[in-house]
C-alpha positions, 0 to 999 in steps of 0.5 A, a space after each residue: 481077351 477081345 479088343 474090339 469090345 462085346 464080341 465085335 470082329 471082321 473077316 478078311 481076305 487079301 490076294 496079290 496076283 503076280 501074272 508075270 510070275 504066276 503066282 498068287 500071294 494071299 492071306 485070310 483072316 476067318 474069311 470063308 476058303 475062296 476056291 480056285 477054278 482052273 479052265 478045265 473045271 478043277 477046284 483047288 481051296 485056298 483053306 490056309 488062314 488065321 483068326 478073324 481080326 478084332 477077336 484077340 489083342 495079339 495075332 500072327 497073320 501069315 501069308 500064303 503063297 500058291 503057284 498057278 498053272 495055265 488055266 487058272 483063272 476064276 478065284 470064287 470067294 463064298 459069302 454068308 
């Protein structure tokens, strides 16, 4: 059952960068998976995520964590 009424929902992506620890912690709720781009042009898709916000009465939104490698410096977020 939808909690937002009439099929309304939003997608959401949030990330916290810890530069000292070289760590990116993120949570994705139905958003297009962002892409981490290294200095060498290597692409890493942050494809772990959960359902969109507002569609279900209950839900679990787990955070994911990745270790950043030397040269990881751009985060590209494709949108519609």
